[in-house]
C-alpha positions as CSV (number, residue, x, y, z in Angstrom):
1,X,-12.8,13.3,-1.6
2,X,-15.8,11.1,-2.4
3,X,-17.1,8.1,-0.5
4,X,-15.5,5.6,-2.9
5,X,-12.0,7.2,-2.4
6,X,-12.5,7.2,1.3
7,X,-13.6,3.5,1.4
8,X,-10.7,2.6,-0.9
9,X,-8.2,4.4,1.2
10,X,-7.3,1.8,3.9
11,X,-4.6,4.1,5.3
12,X,-7.3,6.8,5.9
13,X,-9.6,4.3,7.7
14,X,-6.6,3.1,9.9
15,X,-5.7,6.7,10.7
16,X,-9.3,7.6,11.8
17,X,-9.4,4.5,13.9
18,X,-6.0,5.2,15.4
19,X,-7.1,8.8,16.3
20,X,-10.4,7.7,17.8
21,X,-9.0,4.9,19.9
22,X,-6.0,7.0,20.9
23,X,-8.3,9.8,22.1
24,X,-10.2,7.3,24.2
25,X,-6.9,5.9,25.6
26,X,-5.6,9.3,26.5
27,X,-9.0,10.3,28.1
28,X,-8.8,7.2,30.2
29,X,-5.2,7.6,31.2
30,X,-5.4,11.3,32.1
31,X,-8.9,11.7,33.4
32,X,-11.3,8.7,33.6
33,X,-8.9,6.4,35.5
34,X,-8.3,9.2,38.1
35,X,-12.1,9.7,38.4
36,X,-12.5,5.9,39.0
37,X,-9.7,5.9,41.6
38,X,-11.3,8.9,43.4
39,X,-14.7,7.2,43.4
40,X,-13.2,3.9,44.7
41,X,-11.3,5.7,47.5
42,X,-14.4,7.4,48.6
43,X,-16.4,4.2,48.6
44,X,-13.7,2.3,50.4
45,X,-13.4,5.1,53.0
46,X,-17.2,4.8,53.7
47,X,-16.9,1.0,53.8
48,X,-14.0,1.1,56.3
49,X,-16.0,3.6,58.4
50,X,-18.9,1.2,58.6
51,X,-16.7,-1.7,59.4
52,X,-15.0,0.3,62.2
53,X,-18.4,1.2,63.7
54,X,-19.5,-2.4,63.6
55,X,-16.3,-3.5,65.3
56,X,-16.8,-0.8,68.0
57,X,-20.2,-2.3,68.7
58,X,-18.7,-5.7,69.0
59,X,-20.2,-7.0,65.8
60,X,-17.8,-9.3,63.9
61,X,-17.7,-8.8,60.1
62,X,-15.7,-10.9,57.5
63,X,-15.7,-8.2,54.8
64,X,-12.2,-8.6,53.4
65,X,-13.5,-10.1,50.2
66,X,-16.3,-7.6,49.9
67,X,-13.8,-4.7,50.2
68,X,-11.7,-6.1,47.3
69,X,-14.9,-6.7,45.2
70,X,-16.0,-3.1,45.7
71,X,-12.6,-1.8,44.7
72,X,-12.3,-4.0,41.6
73,X,-15.9,-3.1,40.5
74,X,-15.3,0.7,40.8
75,X,-11.8,0.6,39.1
76,X,-13.0,-1.6,36.2
77,X,-12.9,0.1,32.8
78,X,-16.1,0.5,30.8
79,X,-16.2,-2.0,27.9
80,X,-15.8,0.8,25.3
81,X,-12.8,2.2,27.1
82,X,-11.2,-1.3,27.6
83,X,-11.6,-2.2,23.9
84,X,-10.3,1.1,22.7
85,X,-7.3,0.9,24.9
86,X,-6.5,-2.6,23.7
87,X,-6.9,-1.8,20.0
88,X,-5.0,1.5,20.0
89,X,-1.4,0.2,20.2
90,X,-2.2,-2.5,17.6
91,X,-3.8,-0.1,15.2
92,X,-1.0,2.4,15.7
93,X,1.7,-0.2,15.0
94,X,0.0,-1.4,11.8
95,X,-0.6,2.2,10.6
96,X,3.1,3.1,11.1
97,X,4.4,-0.2,9.5
98,X,2.1,0.3,6.5
99,X,2.8,4.0,6.2
100,X,6.5,4.2,6.6
101,X,8.0,0.7,6.1
102,X,6.2,-2.1,4.2
103,X,2.8,-2.5,2.8
104,X,1.3,-5.8,1.4
105,X,-0.6,-5.9,-1.9
106,X,-2.2,-8.7,-4.0
107,X,-1.8,-8.8,-7.7
108,X,-5.2,-8.7,-9.3
109,X,-4.4,-8.9,-13.1
110,X,-2.0,-10.4,-15.6
111,X,-0.5,-7.1,-16.8
112,X,2.9,-7.9,-15.1
113,X,3.1,-11.6,-16.3
114,X,5.6,-13.2,-16.3
115,X,7.3,-11.2,-13.5
116,X,4.1,-11.2,-11.3
117,X,1.2,-13.6,-11.5
118,X,-2.4,-13.2,-10.6
119,X,-2.8,-13.9,-6.9
120,X,0.8,-13.1,-5.9
121,X,1.0,-11.5,-2.5
122,X,3.8,-9.0,-2.5
123,X,5.5,-6.6,-0.2
124,X,6.2,-3.0,-1.1
125,X,9.0,-0.9,0.4
126,X,7.5,2.4,1.4
127,X,10.7,4.3,2.2
128,X,12.9,3.5,-0.8
129,X,11.5,6.5,-2.7
130,X,11.5,8.8,0.4
131,X,9.5,9.2,3.6
132,X,5.9,10.4,2.8
133,X,3.2,11.7,5.0
134,X,0.4,9.2,5.2
135,X,-3.0,10.0,3.6
136,X,-1.7,13.1,1.6
137,X,1.3,11.1,0.3
138,X,3.6,14.2,0.4
139,X,7.3,13.4,0.4
140,X,9.0,15.1,3.4
141,X,12.3,13.3,3.4
142,X,14.0,12.4,0.1
143,X,15.9,9.1,-0.2
144,X,16.0,7.8,-3.7
145,X,14.1,8.4,-7.0
146,X,12.5,5.7,-9.1
147,X,14.9,4.2,-11.6
148,X,14.3,2.6,-15.0
149,X,13.5,-1.1,-14.5
150,X,12.0,-0.7,-11.0
151,X,8.6,-2.4,-10.3
152,X,6.6,0.3,-8.7
153,X,3.2,0.6,-7.0
154,X,1.3,3.9,-7.5
155,X,-2.1,5.5,-7.4
156,X,-3.8,5.2,-10.8
157,X,-4.0,8.8,-12.1
158,X,-7.5,8.3,-13.4
159,X,-8.8,6.9,-10.1
160,X,-6.8,7.6,-7.0
161,X,-8.7,4.9,-5.1
162,X,-7.0,2.2,-7.2
163,X,-3.4,1.0,-6.7
164,X,-1.6,0.0,-9.9
165,X,1.7,-1.8,-10.4
166,X,3.9,-1.5,-13.5
167,X,7.6,-1.2,-14.4
168,X,9.3,2.1,-14.7
169,X,10.3,2.6,-18.3
170,X,11.1,6.4,-18.4
171,X,12.2,8.9,-15.7
172,X,11.9,12.7,-16.0
173,X,13.5,14.0,-19.1
174,X,13.7,10.6,-20.9
175,X,12.7,10.3,-24.5
176,X,10.8,7.0,-24.9
177,X,10.0,5.5,-28.3
178,X,8.0,2.3,-28.8
179,X,7.7,1.1,-32.3
180,X,7.2,-2.4,-33.6
181,X,7.1,-3.6,-30.0
182,X,10.6,-2.4,-29.4
183,X,11.7,0.3,-26.9
184,X,14.2,3.0,-27.6
185,X,15.3,5.1,-24.6
186,X,17.1,8.4,-25.3
187,X,18.0,7.3,-28.8
188,X,19.5,4.0,-27.7
189,X,17.7,0.8,-28.7
190,X,16.9,-1.5,-25.9
191,X,18.4,-5.0,-26.3
192,X,16.1,-8.1,-26.5
193,X,17.0,-11.8,-26.2
194,X,14.5,-14.4,-27.4
195,X,13.5,-17.0,-24.7
196,X,11.3,-20.1,-24.8
197,X,7.7,-19.3,-25.4
198,X,5.7,-18.7,-22.2
199,X,2.7,-20.9,-21.4
200,X,-0.2,-19.0,-19.9
201,X,-1.7,-21.5,-17.4
202,X,-5.0,-19.7,-17.3
203,X,-5.7,-19.6,-21.0
204,X,-3.3,-22.5,-22.0
205,X,-1.9,-20.2,-24.8
206,X,1.7,-19.7,-25.6
207,X,3.2,-16.2,-25.8
208,X,6.4,-15.0,-27.2
209,X,8.8,-14.4,-24.4
210,X,11.9,-12.1,-24.5
211,X,14.5,-10.9,-22.1
212,X,14.6,-7.1,-22.1
213,X,17.7,-5.3,-21.0
214,X,16.4,-1.8,-20.0
215,X,19.6,0.2,-19.6
216,X,21.2,-2.5,-17.5
217,X,18.1,-4.0,-15.8
218,X,17.2,-7.4,-17.3
219,X,13.7,-8.8,-17.0
220,X,11.3,-11.0,-19.0
221,X,8.5,-9.6,-21.1
222,X,5.7,-11.1,-23.2
223,X,4.5,-10.2,-26.6
224,X,1.3,-11.3,-28.3
225,X,2.4,-11.3,-31.9
226,X,-1.0,-10.9,-33.6
227,X,-1.8,-7.9,-31.4
228,X,-1.0,-4.4,-32.8
229,X,1.8,-2.4,-31.3
230,X,-0.6,0.2,-30.1
231,X,-4.4,0.5,-30.1
232,X,-4.9,4.2,-30.9
233,X,-8.6,4.1,-30.0
234,X,-7.8,3.2,-26.4
235,X,-5.5,6.3,-25.9
236,X,-7.1,8.7,-23.5
237,X,-6.6,12.4,-22.9
238,X,-4.1,13.0,-20.0
239,X,-1.9,15.8,-18.6
240,X,1.1,16.5,-20.8
241,X,-0.2,14.6,-23.7
242,X,1.4,17.2,-25.9
243,X,4.7,15.6,-24.9
244,X,3.8,12.5,-26.9
245,X,3.5,11.8,-30.6
246,X,1.3,8.9,-31.6
247,X,1.0,7.1,-34.9
248,X,-0.1,3.7,-36.2
249,X,3.4,2.2,-35.6
250,X,3.8,3.4,-32.0
251,X,4.6,6.6,-30.2
252,X,7.4,8.8,-28.9
253,X,7.0,10.6,-25.5
254,X,9.3,12.9,-23.5
255,X,8.7,12.3,-19.8
256,X,7.9,15.7,-18.1
257,X,9.6,16.8,-14.9
258,X,8.2,15.1,-11.8
259,X,6.6,12.3,-13.8
260,X,7.3,8.7,-14.8
261,X,6.4,6.5,-17.8
262,X,5.2,3.0,-16.8
263,X,4.5,-0.2,-18.7
264,X,3.4,-3.7,-17.9
265,X,5.7,-6.6,-18.7
266,X,2.8,-8.3,-20.4
267,X,3.1,-5.7,-23.1
268,X,0.0,-6.5,-25.2
269,X,-2.2,-7.1,-22.2
270,X,-1.5,-4.0,-20.1
271,X,-3.3,-0.7,-19.7
272,X,-0.4,1.6,-18.8
273,X,1.2,5.0,-19.6
274,X,0.8,4.3,-23.3
275,X,-2.9,4.7,-22.9
276,X,-3.6,6.9,-19.8
277,X,-0.4,8.9,-19.4
278,X,2.3,9.7,-17.0
279,X,2.5,8.9,-13.2
280,X,3.2,12.0,-11.1
281,X,5.6,11.8,-8.3
282,X,2.9,12.4,-5.7
283,X,1.1,9.2,-6.8
284,X,4.0,6.9,-5.9
285,X,3.3,4.3,-3.2
286,X,6.6,2.3,-3.1
287,X,8.9,-0.2,-4.7
288,X,7.7,-3.9,-5.0
289,X,10.6,-6.1,-3.9
290,X,9.2,-9.5,-2.7
291,X,6.6,-12.1,-3.5
292,X,5.9,-13.7,-0.1
293,X,3.0,-16.0,-1.0
294,X,0.7,-17.2,-3.8
295,X,-1.9,-19.6,-2.4
296,X,-2.4,-21.2,-5.9
297,X,1.3,-21.6,-6.3
298,X,3.2,-21.9,-2.9
299,X,6.6,-22.1,-4.7
300,X,6.3,-18.5,-5.9
301,X,8.3,-16.9,-3.1
302,X,11.3,-14.7,-3.8
303,X,12.5,-11.3,-4.9
304,X,11.0,-9.2,-7.7
305,X,13.3,-8.3,-10.6
C-alpha cells in the first residue's frame, strides 16, 4: 500500500487515530490516573503532617486552599493525555458511523447527470450490501446483493484510492449488450421513453434525455447524439476482458461471478465498465440513497433513484 493510497484512505487515517487515542485513554484510565492519585495521596499526607506539627507548636495556618490546590495540580492530566481522552470517543463514533452505517460523499463529475449533479453531497448506506470490515473491506455478514438500477459507490479498480459512483447495469451472470446507445439485458431490450431535452447549466448545451426502464427500475439518462456509441481507443485492458466482445457498434459482455457492470447515466460522458472493466465485489463501498445538500443549488435535497 503506497503513500497515495494511505492518504486517500480516510478510514485508515481515522482507524490509526482511534487506536492511538484509545491506547492513551486506556493507559490513563488503568495506569497513569492511579499513579497521579498515589502521588497526590503521598503529597497530601506530607502536607497534613506538616500542618499537624505546626498546630502542635501553636502556629495557626490557613492552608485549606493550599491543600486543594496541591491535590488539583497533582491529579491534573498532562495536556497530551487530556486531548487524547477527549478526542477518542469522538473519533471512535465517527469511525463506526462511517464504517458500518452511513458515509458522506461529494459528486465531483458530471458522469451521473441528470440523476446526480456536480457538487451534490450524498449519503451512502454502508450496510445495505452487507457488513464489511473497515480498511480491508471484507464482507463478514451478508445482507443484500447489488441489484440492477442501484446507484452504487465503489473503489475504482484501476486506482483503489479513488471512489467512483455509477449505476449497476449488470449483476453476475448477466449478458449485457450495448449497441446504438441502447441496452439489452439477457436478450431483453431495455425500454426507453423520450423526455424533454436536458439543459446543461454549465455548458448551456441541450442533451437528448430519455427515461430508461432497466428491468423495472426507471431513471433518466442523457445521450449526446453526435458522440459515437463507443470509443474503442479508450477501452483498456482489464480482468475478464475475454468475457466481452467489442466492435464499432458497441459491445456484449457476460458479467463474471463476483463482479458487476457499471455505467454512468450521462452515457456519452462517463468513463465506466465499458472502458475499464468490471467492479469486483470486494470494491463495493455502499448504496447511494440521499442527496442532502448542494451549496450551488439548495433545492437539490431528496432520494436517489
